[in-house]
C-alpha positions in Angstrom: 49.2 69.1 32.0 51.2 70.4 29.1 53.9 67.7 29.5 51.3 64.9 29.4 49.9 66.2 26.1 53.4 66.3 24.6 54.2 62.8 25.9 51.2 61.3 24.1 52.4 62.7 20.7 56.2 62.5 21.3 57.9 61.0 18.2 60.2 58.0 18.6 63.2 60.2 17.6 63.0 63.9 18.3 64.4 66.1 15.6 65.3 69.8 15.7 62.1 70.5 13.7 60.1 68.7 16.4 62.0 70.6 19.1 61.2 73.9 17.4 57.5 73.0 17.2 57.4 72.0 20.9 58.9 75.3 21.9 56.4 77.2 19.7 53.5 75.2 21.1 54.4 75.6 24.8 51.5 77.4 26.6 53.5 78.0 29.8 56.9 79.2 28.5 58.7 75.9 29.0 62.0 75.7 27.2 62.6 72.4 25.4 66.2 71.4 24.5 67.8 68.4 23.0 71.3 67.0 23.8 73.6 66.0 20.9 72.8 62.4 22.0 69.1 62.9 21.7 68.1 63.4 25.4 65.2 65.8 25.8 65.2 68.3 28.7 62.6 70.8 29.9 63.1 73.9 32.0 60.5 76.2 33.4 59.8 79.8 32.4 62.6 82.1 33.6 61.7 84.5 36.4 62.2 88.3 36.6 65.6 88.1 38.2 66.8 85.9 35.4 65.5 88.5 32.9 67.2 91.3 34.8 70.6 89.6 34.8 70.3 89.1 31.0 69.3 92.7 30.5 72.3 94.0 32.5 74.8 91.9 30.5 73.2 93.0 27.2 73.3 96.6 28.3 77.0 96.3 29.3 77.9 94.9 25.9 75.7 97.4 24.0 77.3 100.4 25.7 80.6 99.0 24.5 79.3 99.3 20.9 78.2 95.7 20.2 75.3 95.9 17.6 72.1 94.3 18.9 72.0 91.8 16.0 75.2 90.3 17.5 73.8 90.0 21.0 71.1 87.3 20.9 68.9 86.2 23.8 67.4 82.8 23.7 68.6 82.0 20.2 68.9 78.3 19.4 72.3 76.8 18.5 72.9 73.5 16.7 75.3 71.0 18.4 76.5 68.1 16.3 75.8 64.6 17.7 76.8 61.0 16.9 73.6 60.3 15.0 72.0 63.8 14.5 72.0 67.2 15.9 71.1 68.6 19.3 69.7 72.0 20.0 70.4 74.2 23.0 68.9 77.6 23.7 71.4 79.7 25.7 70.3 82.7 27.6 72.7 85.0 25.8 75.1 84.5 22.9 77.6 86.9 21.3 78.5 86.6 17.7 81.3 87.8 15.5 78.8 89.1 12.9 75.0 89.2 12.4 73.5 85.8 11.7 71.0 84.9 9.0 67.5 84.0 10.2 67.4 80.5 11.5 65.9 78.6 14.4 69.1 76.7 15.1 72.2 78.6 14.3 75.6 77.0 13.4 78.6 77.7 15.7 81.1 79.1 13.2 80.7 82.8 14.3 79.9 82.1 17.9 82.2 83.9 20.4 80.5 83.5 23.8 77.7 81.6 25.4 76.1 82.8 28.7 73.8 80.7 30.8 72.0 82.2 33.8 71.3 79.5 36.3 67.8 78.9 37.5 66.7 76.4 40.1 65.3 74.1 37.3 68.4 74.4 35.1 71.3 74.2 37.6 72.4 70.6 37.0 72.2 71.0 33.2 74.0 74.4 33.2 76.8 73.3 35.6 77.5 69.8 34.3 75.8 68.8 31.1 76.2 72.0 29.1 79.7 72.5 30.4 80.7 69.3 28.7 78.5 69.8 25.6 79.7 73.3 24.8 83.4 72.3 25.3 83.1 69.3 23.0 81.4 71.6 20.4 84.5 73.8 20.5 82.7 76.9 21.9 85.7 79.1 23.0 84.0 80.8 26.0 81.2 79.8 28.4 80.1 82.1 31.1 77.7 80.9 33.8 75.9 83.3 36.2 74.8 81.7 39.4 71.8 82.8 41.5 73.6 83.3 44.8 73.6 86.6 46.6 76.6 87.9 44.6 75.3 86.5 41.3 78.7 84.9 40.8 79.9 84.7 37.2 82.2 81.8 36.3 84.2 82.5 33.1 85.2 79.3 31.4 87.9 79.2 28.7 88.3 76.3 26.4 91.6 74.5 27.1 93.3 71.3 26.0 91.4 68.2 25.3 88.1 69.9 24.7 87.6 70.8 28.3 87.0 74.1 30.0 89.3 75.8 32.5 88.0 78.5 34.9 89.7 81.7 33.7 88.0 83.9 36.4 85.2 84.0 38.9 83.6 87.2 40.3 80.4 88.8 41.3 78.3 90.1 38.4 78.7 93.7 39.7 82.5 93.4 39.4 82.3 92.1 35.9 80.0 95.0 34.8 82.7 97.4 36.1 85.5 95.9 34.1 86.6 97.5 30.8 84.2 96.6 28.0 84.9 93.9 25.5 86.2 95.1 22.0 83.6 96.8 19.9 82.6 95.9 16.4 84.3 97.1 13.3 82.5 98.7 10.4 80.1 96.7 8.3 82.5 96.7 5.4 85.4 95.4 7.5 83.1 92.8 9.3 82.3 91.3 5.9 85.9 90.3 5.3 86.8 86.8 6.6 90.2 87.9 7.8 88.7 90.8 9.8 86.2 88.4 11.4 89.0 86.0 12.4 91.1 88.7 13.9 88.0 90.0 15.7 87.2 86.6 17.3 90.9 86.3 18.3 90.8 89.8 19.8 87.6 89.0 21.8 89.2 86.0 23.4 92.6 87.6 24.1 91.3 90.8 25.6 88.7 89.1 27.7 91.3 86.6 29.1 93.9 89.3 29.9 91.4 91.6 31.6 89.3 89.0 33.5 91.7 86.2 34.2 
């Protein structure tokens, strides 16, 4: 089995370079992630329903004018830990501006993380990542369940680095809400003050329309 082969060669301390190599070498599409404390997790290849949900969300944002380079699927993010860095691979991330090429992106321009729950990822998405993303200061975390309604829970970062549920609704309802604010021009986006206002606008508009 693939996991047995990895276990034989697993280093004593897994780094983000090791994690990237494990993901590249996976023959069966497993997703390897590392918590900020150094705990390794493995989830199976997402199914077609998972892919369809991601596509619907990306399409909704793209119609609103978000550039594709700011809507990233399965892009790695770096989470600071007590003795190193962890690496998570969210299903979808939305960014205030295009990111430079990197396997593990920093969080400075990250506006939103979306995880689509799969049977193999449910405990991690609902409990572990909820805490990790909040502690990392990620402003918004949306989680799409795999129930009949494909319920979306919209978490907003509150006091004490914990999330509060701002709204909860079927995916179909979310996709019928007014679109999130579109991007500014490339010249405006390059100005730090514009980027800061854009991030603030994203949070305020989403909260007022979906809360």
